[in-house]
C-alpha positions, 0 to 999 in steps of 0.5 A, spaced: 050 924 043 048 919 047 053 915 051 052 908 054 057 906 061 062 901 060 066 897 065 073 900 065 077 904 070 079 909 066 073 910 061 066 912 064 062 912 058 062 911 050 058 914 044 058 913 037 055 917 031 055 911 025 052 916 020 058 921 022 063 916 024 065 920 030 066 916 037 065 920 043 069 917 050 067 920 057 073 919 062 072 918 069 076 924 070 070 928 067 074 929 060 070 928 054 074 926 047 071 925 040 075 921 035 073 922 028 073 917 022 072 911 026 069 905 023 063 902 026 067 895 027 072 899 031 067 902 036 064 894 036 071 892 038 072 897 043 065 895 046 067 888 046 074 889 049 076 886 055 080 892 057 076 898 054 082 903 056 087 899 053 084 898 046 083 906 046 090 907 047 093 901 043 088 902 037 084 908 037 088 914 040 095 913 035 090 912 029 084 917 029 084 924 030 081 926 037 079 933 040 077 935 047 070 937 047 069 939 055 
């Protein structure tokens, strides 16, 4: 999955597969997580957030199953 860089002190880049509703987050510490069943509107909101890290912690981690992939 292709990820695009974001302005964040915690998140390095973000990818999204709309067909599978999978959000992939690359962190600055080198880890990568995939979150499943994420609607496109949540991905758009993450990309538009003033603080992507805060949005991730508040709106994605508590609501969508995630798993480390690297």
